[in-house]
C-alpha angles and dihedrals in degrees: 000000000000096000098044114112094207093048088054092050090047088052092049093243092120119044121244140169093254119198099175137012132176137145093286109034150019126208119193135164119270114251091222100036118199096195133022086266112043111154128164117220115198136170115243086230118078113249114159097222148342091280093053092046095052090047094047105035116006092168090058090050088057094048090051090050089050089049090051089055094049091050089054092049094047089051091052096243103103097088092051094041140261139201129234114201133184123177121209119199133356095283089059093051102260104158099169111048098216109095114259137171121218113214110199129178147133096083139053122272133211128222134253090041095220 
């Protein structure tokens, strides 16, 4: 999608602080981090949200979740705990309509999230 921010990041057209890149996914640091570790994991292929991704490519959804776990482990937060968040739809706070998983760690989190 030519007007999708995350498609442009995945294509390398917009710079990002990339921590992982492969044929299926890109992971990069959030520009407004909410925790010491705050990385976004996105598929290179455009899927509007988590529901669309699950319906269109469940195997890719699983690979993205596995990547989130590896990012947490590589950052040294996996043993203490980390959070993976995806927002689906405007009412959930999704501001970029390209599915993305926030990997947050390095501090305690409250529940409910807000």
